[in-house]
C-alpha positions in Angstrom: 0.0 0.0 0.0 2.8 2.4 0.8 4.6 1.6 -2.5 1.4 2.2 -4.4 0.9 5.5 -2.6 4.4 6.6 -3.6 3.8 5.4 -7.2 0.8 7.6 -7.5 2.7 10.6 -6.2 1.0 10.9 -2.8 3.0 11.9 0.2 3.8 9.0 2.5 4.4 9.8 6.2 5.2 8.0 9.4 2.4 8.4 12.0 4.7 10.6 14.1 5.4 12.9 11.0 1.7 13.2 10.3 1.0 14.2 14.0 3.8 16.7 13.7 2.1 18.3 10.8 -1.1 18.5 12.7 0.7 20.2 15.6 1.9 23.0 13.4 -1.6 24.2 12.6 -3.0 24.2 16.1 -2.1 25.5 19.6 -0.5 22.3 20.6 -0.2 21.0 24.2 2.1 18.0 24.3 2.6 15.6 27.2 5.8 13.6 27.4 7.3 11.4 30.1 8.1 7.8 30.8 4.9 7.2 32.7 1.4 8.7 32.8 1.2 10.3 29.3 -2.1 8.7 28.3 -3.9 9.5 31.5 -2.6 13.1 31.6 -3.6 13.7 28.0 -7.1 12.5 28.9 -7.1 14.7 32.0 -6.0 17.7 30.0 -8.9 17.2 27.5 -11.4 16.8 30.4 -10.1 20.0 32.0 -10.4 22.0 28.8 -13.9 20.6 27.9 -15.2 21.5 31.4 -13.8 25.0 30.7 -16.0 25.2 27.5 -13.2 24.5 25.1 -13.4 21.9 22.3 -9.8 20.8 21.8 -8.6 18.4 19.2 -6.9 15.4 20.8 -5.0 12.2 20.1 -4.8 9.9 23.1 -2.9 6.6 23.3 -5.8 4.7 24.9 -9.6 4.4 24.7 -11.5 6.9 26.9 -15.1 5.8 27.3 -16.4 9.2 28.1 -14.8 10.6 24.9 -16.1 7.7 22.8 -12.7 6.8 21.6 -9.2 8.2 21.5 -9.3 11.0 18.9 -11.4 14.1 18.0 -11.1 16.9 15.5 -12.2 19.8 17.8 -13.3 23.3 17.0 -11.0 25.2 19.5 -7.4 26.2 18.6 -5.9 23.7 21.1 -4.6 20.3 20.1 -3.8 18.0 23.0 -1.5 15.1 22.2 0.9 12.5 23.7 4.5 13.2 23.0 6.0 9.7 22.6 9.8 9.4 23.1 10.1 6.1 21.2 12.3 6.5 18.2 12.4 10.3 19.1 8.9 10.6 17.6 8.2 13.7 19.7 10.8 15.6 17.8 8.2 16.0 15.0 6.0 18.1 17.2 5.9 21.9 17.4 4.1 22.5 20.8 3.1 25.7 22.4 2.9 24.1 25.8 5.2 21.0 26.4 5.1 18.9 29.6 7.6 16.3 30.9 5.9 14.3 33.7 8.9 12.2 34.7 12.1 10.6 33.3 13.1 7.0 33.8 15.1 4.6 31.7 13.1 2.9 29.0 13.1 2.1 25.3 16.6 0.7 25.6 16.7 -0.1 21.9 16.6 3.7 21.3 18.4 5.0 24.4 21.2 2.7 25.5 22.4 5.4 28.0 20.7 7.9 30.3 22.6 10.7 28.5 21.0 9.8 25.2 17.5 9.8 26.9 18.1 13.2 28.5 19.4 14.5 25.2 16.2 13.3 23.4 13.9 15.1 25.9 16.0 18.2 25.6 15.5 18.1 21.9 11.7 17.8 22.5 11.7 21.0 24.6 13.9 22.7 22.0 10.9 22.4 19.6 8.6 24.6 21.7 7.4 27.6 19.8 8.5 31.1 20.5 6.9 32.5 23.7 5.7 29.0 24.7 5.8 27.3 28.1 7.6 24.2 29.4 6.1 22.3 32.4 8.7 20.1 34.0 8.4 17.8 37.0 10.9 19.1 39.6 13.0 15.9 39.8 13.7 15.8 36.1 17.4 16.4 35.3 18.1 20.0 34.7 20.1 19.0 31.6 16.8 18.7 29.7 16.4 22.4 29.9 19.7 23.3 28.2 18.2 23.6 24.7 15.3 25.8 25.6 14.8 29.1 23.7 15.4 32.1 25.9 11.8 33.3 25.4 10.2 30.0 26.7 8.9 30.1 30.2 9.5 27.3 32.6 7.0 26.1 35.2 8.0 23.4 37.7 5.5 20.9 38.9 5.9 18.9 42.1 5.6 18.5 45.9 8.3 21.0 46.8 7.5 24.3 48.4 9.1 26.2 45.5 7.3 24.3 42.7 5.2 26.7 40.6 2.4 24.1 40.4 1.8 21.9 43.4 -0.9 20.3 45.6 -1.9 21.6 49.0 -4.4 20.4 51.6 -3.8 16.8 50.4 -6.0 14.1 51.9 -6.2 10.4 51.0 -9.2 8.0 51.5 -8.7 4.4 50.4 -6.5 5.4 47.5 -8.5 8.4 46.3 -6.9 11.8 46.7 -8.4 15.2 47.5 -6.2 18.2 47.1 -6.2 22.0 46.5 -4.1 22.9 43.4 -1.9 25.9 43.6 -0.6 27.5 40.3 1.9 30.3 40.5 0.6 31.2 44.0 -3.1 31.1 43.0 -5.1 28.6 45.1 -7.8 26.8 43.2 -10.9 24.9 44.6 -10.5 21.6 46.3 -10.5 18.7 43.9 -11.5 15.1 44.8 -10.5 12.7 42.1 -12.6 9.8 40.9 -9.4 8.0 39.8 -7.4 6.3 42.4 -3.6 6.8 43.0 -1.3 9.5 44.2 0.4 9.5 40.7 -2.9 10.6 39.2 -3.0 13.6 41.5 0.4 14.5 40.1 -0.9 13.9 36.5 -3.9 16.2 37.3 -1.5 19.0 38.3 0.1 18.9 34.8 -3.4 18.9 33.2 -4.3 22.0 35.2 -1.0 23.6 34.3 -1.6 23.1 30.6 -5.1 24.5 31.0 -3.5 27.5 32.7 -1.0 27.9 29.8 -3.9 28.5 27.4 -5.8 30.8 29.8 -8.7 28.4 30.4 -11.2 28.9 33.3 -9.3 27.0 36.0 -12.2 26.7 38.4 -14.2 24.9 35.7 -11.1 22.9 34.7 -10.9 21.6 38.3 -14.4 20.2 37.9 -13.4 18.5 34.8 -10.4 16.9 36.5 -12.6 15.7 39.4 -15.1 14.1 37.2 -12.7 12.4 34.8 -13.2 8.6 35.0 -10.0 7.5 33.4 -8.7 5.5 30.4 -9.3 1.8 29.6 -6.7 -0.5 31.2 -5.5 2.2 33.6 -6.4 0.9 37.0 -9.6 -0.5 35.5 -11.6 -2.3 38.1 -13.7 -5.3 37.0 -15.8 -7.7 39.1 -16.2 -11.5 38.6 -19.5 -13.4 38.8 -18.8 -14.4 42.4 -17.8 -10.9 43.5 -14.1 -11.3 43.0 -12.1 -8.1 42.1 -9.6 -7.7 39.2 -7.7 -4.6 38.3 -6.5 -4.4 34.7 -3.6 -2.0 34.0 -1.2 -1.3 31.2 1.8 -1.1 33.7 4.9 -2.6 32.0 7.7 -0.8 33.8 8.8 -1.4 37.4 7.9 2.2 38.5 4.4 1.7 37.0 3.9 -1.7 38.6 4.9 -0.2 42.0 2.4 2.6 41.6 -0.4 0.2 40.8 0.5 -2.1 43.7 0.6 0.8 46.2 -2.7 2.2 45.0 -4.3 -1.3 45.1 -3.2 -1.8 48.7 -4.6 1.6 49.7 -7.9 0.9 48.1 -8.2 -2.7 49.3 -6.1 -2.8 52.5 -7.6 -6.1 53.8 -6.9 -8.3 50.7 -3.9 -10.3 49.5 -2.6 -9.0 46.2 -1.9 -11.5 43.4 -0.2 -10.2 40.3 -0.4 -11.7 36.8 2.3 -9.9 34.8 3.2 -10.2 31.1 6.7 -8.6 30.5 6.7 -6.4 27.4 9.9 -6.7 25.3 12.9 -8.9 26.1 15.3 -6.0 26.2 13.3 -4.1 28.7 13.0 -7.3 30.8 16.7 -7.9 30.6 17.9 -4.4 31.5 15.4 -3.9 34.3 15.3 -7.5 35.6 16.4 -6.6 39.2 13.8 -3.9 39.4 11.0 -6.1 38.1 12.0 -8.8 40.6 12.0 -6.4 43.5 8.5 -5.1 42.8 7.0 -8.5 42.1 8.5 -9.8 45.3 6.5 -7.2 47.2 3.2 -8.7 46.0 1.7 -11.6 48.1 2.0 -13.8 45.0 2.8 -13.4 41.3 2.6 -15.1 38.0 4.9 -14.2 35.1 3.6 -15.0 31.7 5.8 -15.5 28.6 7.5 -12.3 27.4 5.6 -10.3 24.7 8.2 -9.6 22.1 8.0 -6.5 19.8 10.6 -5.1 17.4 13.3 -7.4 18.7 16.0 -9.6 17.1 16.4 -13.3 17.8 19.7 -12.4 19.6 18.0 -10.2 22.2 15.1 -12.7 22.6 17.6 -15.5 23.4 19.1 -13.5 26.3 16.2 -13.6 28.7 12.9 -15.4 29.3 10.0 -15.3 31.9 11.7 -18.1 34.0 14.7 -15.8 34.6 12.3 -13.2 36.2 10.6 -15.9 38.2 13.9 -17.1 39.6 15.1 -13.5 40.4 11.8 -12.8 42.2 12.1 -16.0 44.2 15.7 -15.2 45.2 14.3 -12.0 46.9 11.8 -14.1 48.8 8.8 -13.6 46.5 6.1 -16.2 45.9 6.4 -16.3 42.1 5.3 -18.9 39.6 5.6 -19.2 35.8 2.4 -18.1 34.0 3.1 -19.7 30.6 1.2 -18.5 27.6 -1.6 -15.9 28.0 -4.2 -18.6 27.3 -2.9 -20.6 30.2 -3.2 -17.7 32.7 -6.8 -18.3 33.9 -6.1 -21.9 34.9 -2.7 -21.2 36.5 -4.1 -18.2 38.4 -7.0 -20.4 39.7 -4.3 -22.7 41.3 -2.5 -19.8 43.0 -5.2 -17.4 44.2 -7.3 -17.7 47.4 -10.8 -16.5 48.1 -11.0 -12.7 48.4 -7.6 -12.2 46.8 -7.3 -9.0 44.7 -6.0 -9.9 41.2 -3.8 -7.4 39.2 -3.6 -8.1 35.5 -0.6 -6.1 34.3 1.2 -5.6 31.0 1.3 -3.8 27.7 1.1 -6.8 25.3 -1.9 -9.0 24.8 -2.5 -10.1 28.4 -5.9 -8.5 28.4 -7.0 -11.5 26.3 -6.9 -13.5 29.5 -9.2 -11.1 31.3 -12.6 -12.7 30.6 -11.3 -16.2 31.4 -9.9 -15.0 34.8 -13.2 -13.1 35.6 -15.2 -16.3 35.0 -13.3 -17.9 38.0 -13.6 -14.9 40.3 
């Protein structure tokens, strides 16, 4: 199809290039970072919609209340994820650009932390004249070295000197209530429907981006509070017998830890059993100790076969699911091989106890096991 397109004289673009062209014609708000991009993009759209804007958007996950993941929009704003894979975000020309966090990932693109930092610096260098960079306070300062002199920087975080931060924070079974403060201005208290402290931090970025385009922030707070989330982001499902399963896209140790922490806050009296499908052999190989550490903190875990993507046979031969099982056991974890995705429902039934909370985690095709597992809960 691509060859025929070229033969007929049409322009052939990579997805990232096409999104980049869209970003040039709108007031683009871009969200980058190792974790939380999809949810924060959804939160930003929810905030702007509540403030009576109709932004265009492209979100890396299905949002039920938006009837999908994309929309044309009649307002000047274009809200989009800024993906670091293959330096895709270097195609964007944002007016407001966010960096939520920075952890090692996509090791096929970024063998060193210096290359990763350099890529994010290149993303910020693409901000339009007079634009704004929103950067989490712990992100290395080296990412700011390429900024234009006329680009304003807003820091986001828990520190007293952060330009955007949460005050009056309260937690109730994993749900957070807080009062946002943006450049000294205190906004109304927000109680989020989504669970997890990390989502409170994502909400601060969404409000910061709404602030960048001068949206009504009181209304934006209502949009943040009412947002119900993205499919497979701490998505709670119930089995026929009343069992509870949480499905999440988490495929990095930092993300798994956040889901585990939130699950224990929301269901403090339940054992937590994790069914995890590693995504990519190279990520599993490089982060094996971190994966083992976080899985060992669960009450029990199953590791399904690794979901390979974009990888050579050489990389695939260097690590397998059994390696992660062994490493987890060496740390004292109760960990078993999960086998193929189709085998997970049966293997999980052998491991779980009544009233266990099941976490189904991974970015591959592990969600194919969801209905089979629910049938046993």
